[in-house]
ROVEX-115861 format. One record per atom (N, C-alpha, C): residue number from 1; atom name; x, z, y. Coordinates in steps of 0.05 Angstrom, whole numbers. Last residue first. Example, Ala and Ser with C-alpha at 12.3 -4.5 7.8 and 13.67 -1.06 7.14 Angstrom:
<atoms>
ATOM  resi  name       X       Z       Y
ATOM     2     N     257     142     -45
ATOM     2    CA     273     143     -21
ATOM     2     C     258     157       1
ATOM     1     N     264     156    -114
ATOM     1    CA     246     156     -90
ATOM     1     C     264     156     -66
</atoms>
This chain:
<atoms>
ATOM  resi  name       X       Z       Y
ATOM    64     N      87    -439     -96
ATOM    64    CA     104    -452     -88
ATOM    64     C     125    -463    -105
ATOM    63     N      36    -410    -109
ATOM    63    CA      38    -451    -121
ATOM    63     C      62    -457    -100
ATOM    62     N      37    -366    -120
ATOM    62    CA      21    -375     -97
ATOM    62     C      25    -407     -88
ATOM    61     N      52    -359    -172
ATOM    61    CA      27    -355    -163
ATOM    61     C      19    -362    -138
ATOM    60     N     108    -378    -163
ATOM    60    CA      90    -394    -178
ATOM    60     C      63    -382    -175
ATOM    59     N     123    -332    -127
ATOM    59    CA     128    -359    -126
ATOM    59     C     108    -373    -139
ATOM    58     N     115    -287    -170
ATOM    58    CA     107    -293    -144
ATOM    58     C     105    -321    -134
ATOM    57     N     148    -300    -215
ATOM    57    CA     133    -304    -223
ATOM    57     C     112    -299    -194
ATOM    56     N     205    -307    -185
ATOM    56    CA     195    -329    -201
ATOM    56     C     165    -328    -201
ATOM    55     N     206    -252    -184
ATOM    55    CA     200    -258    -153
ATOM    55     C     193    -291    -168
ATOM    54     N     208    -229    -228
ATOM    54    CA     172    -225    -213
ATOM    54     C     178    -244    -192
ATOM    53     N     254    -243    -247
ATOM    53    CA     227    -263    -262
ATOM    53     C     202    -247    -241
ATOM    52     N     286    -217    -213
ATOM    52    CA     289    -241    -211
ATOM    52     C     264    -261    -225
ATOM    51     N     275    -164    -234
ATOM    51    CA     266    -172    -214
ATOM    51     C     274    -204    -202
ATOM    50     N     305    -165    -279
ATOM    50    CA     272    -163    -278
ATOM    50     C     258    -170    -251
ATOM    49     N     352    -178    -271
ATOM    49    CA     344    -205    -285
ATOM    49     C     305    -194    -277
ATOM    48     N     367    -124    -247
ATOM    48    CA     361    -151    -232
ATOM    48     C     352    -174    -236
ATOM    47     N     311     -75    -262
ATOM    47    CA     333     -89    -265
ATOM    47     C     335    -114    -251
ATOM    46     N     279     -29    -226
ATOM    46    CA     277     -48    -244
ATOM    46     C     300     -62    -242
ATOM    45     N     275      39    -203
ATOM    45    CA     270      11    -201
ATOM    45     C     286      -5    -223
ATOM    44     N     253      94    -175
ATOM    44    CA     234      75    -203
ATOM    44     C     242      52    -192
ATOM    43     N     269     121    -139
ATOM    43    CA     288     116    -160
ATOM    43     C     275     106    -179
ATOM    42     N     234     115     -95
ATOM    42    CA     232     146    -118
ATOM    42     C     243     140    -132
ATOM    41     N     255      82     -65
ATOM    41    CA     260     105     -55
ATOM    41     C     256     124     -76
ATOM    40     N     234      38     -97
ATOM    40    CA     267      45    -103
ATOM    40     C     270      69     -90
ATOM    39     N     174      44     -92
ATOM    39    CA     186      48    -115
ATOM    39     C     221      56    -122
ATOM    38     N     181      32     -38
ATOM    38    CA     174      54     -47
ATOM    38     C     183      65     -70
ATOM    37     N     197     -22     -43
ATOM    37    CA     209      -6     -30
ATOM    37     C     209      28     -29
ATOM    36     N     157     -50     -76
ATOM    36    CA     189     -45     -86
ATOM    36     C     203     -20     -73
ATOM    35     N     113     -50     -39
ATOM    35    CA     115     -38     -63
ATOM    35     C     142     -23     -69
ATOM    34     N     139     -73      10
ATOM    34    CA     134     -49      12
ATOM    34     C     133     -33     -17
ATOM    33     N     136    -129     -35
ATOM    33    CA     162    -119     -20
ATOM    33     C     156     -87     -11
ATOM    32     N      76    -135     -31
ATOM    32    CA      99    -135     -59
ATOM    32     C     126    -120     -40
ATOM    31     N      66    -135      30
ATOM    31    CA      55    -117       3
ATOM    31     C      70    -112     -17
ATOM    30     N      82    -181      40
ATOM    30    CA      95    -165      52
ATOM    30     C      83    -137      30
ATOM    29     N      60    -224       5
ATOM    29    CA      92    -216       4
ATOM    29     C      97    -190      12
ATOM    28     N       9    -223      27
ATOM    28    CA      10    -208      -4
ATOM    28     C      42    -208      -9
ATOM    27     N      16    -241      76
ATOM    27    CA       4    -206      75
ATOM    27     C      16    -196      46
ATOM    26     N      24    -289      66
ATOM    26    CA      50    -273      76
ATOM    26     C      40    -245      70
ATOM    25     N     -15    -304      41
ATOM    25    CA       5    -306      19
ATOM    25     C      32    -286      43
ATOM    24     N     -53    -303      85
ATOM    24    CA     -60    -286      62
ATOM    24     C     -32    -286      45
ATOM    23     N     -30    -338     120
ATOM    23    CA     -26    -306     133
ATOM    23     C     -31    -291     112
ATOM    22     N     -32    -384      91
ATOM    22    CA      -8    -379      95
ATOM    22     C     -13    -346     105
ATOM    21     N     -92    -385      96
ATOM    21    CA     -74    -379      70
ATOM    21     C     -50    -373      67
ATOM    20     N     -96    -390     147
ATOM    20    CA    -111    -373     139
ATOM    20     C     -94    -370     114
ATOM    19     N     -46    -419     188
ATOM    19    CA     -72    -424     177
ATOM    19     C     -71    -393     154
ATOM    18     N     -24    -397     251
ATOM    18    CA     -18    -400     227
ATOM    18     C     -49    -409     212
ATOM    17     N      -2    -390     319
ATOM    17    CA     -23    -400     303
ATOM    17     C     -14    -403     277
ATOM    16     N      40    -352     326
ATOM    16    CA      20    -349     343
ATOM    16     C      -3    -364     336
ATOM    15     N      74    -330     272
ATOM    15    CA      74    -343     294
ATOM    15     C      50    -341     310
ATOM    14     N     103    -260     265
ATOM    14    CA      82    -275     257
ATOM    14     C      88    -301     281
ATOM    13     N     113    -210     278
ATOM    13    CA     133    -236     275
ATOM    13     C     122    -260     268
ATOM    12     N      68    -172     289
ATOM    12    CA      77    -182     311
ATOM    12     C     103    -210     308
ATOM    11     N      54    -164     233
ATOM    11    CA      42    -183     247
ATOM    11     C      59    -197     276
ATOM    10     N      96    -124     230
ATOM    10    CA     102    -151     214
ATOM    10     C      88    -172     223
ATOM     9     N      76     -87     262
ATOM     9    CA     106     -92     257
ATOM     9     C      98    -120     252
ATOM     8     N      31     -72     228
ATOM     8    CA      24     -89     258
ATOM     8     C      54    -100     270
ATOM     7     N      45     -58     185
ATOM     7    CA      33     -84     186
ATOM     7     C      33     -97     207
ATOM     6     N      59     -11     195
ATOM     6    CA      81     -31     187
ATOM     6     C      70     -62     187
ATOM     5     N      14      14     212
ATOM     5    CA      38      12     234
ATOM     5     C      54      -6     221
ATOM     4     N     -14      13     166
ATOM     4    CA     -23      -5     184
ATOM     4     C      -6      -8     206
ATOM     3     N      23      11     106
ATOM     3    CA       8      25     128
ATOM     3     C       6       4     152
ATOM     2     N       9     -12      44
ATOM     2    CA      26     -16      67
ATOM     2     C       8       1      94
ATOM     1     N      21      -5     -23
ATOM     1    CA      -5       1      -3
ATOM     1     C      19       1      25
</atoms>
């Protein structure tokens, strides 16, 4: 979960205009990163190979 404050900080870096699907994609990516940061702070980390597989899955599920 991402806080409103962090979300606002991220949105300020977005372009002035963007497509809704691009916005959703960016928000999902931000959420995934925040989740991994939280897990890392709790020392619940994954291996580098697991990370690579997860990132590949993110991009495949987003059609990239």
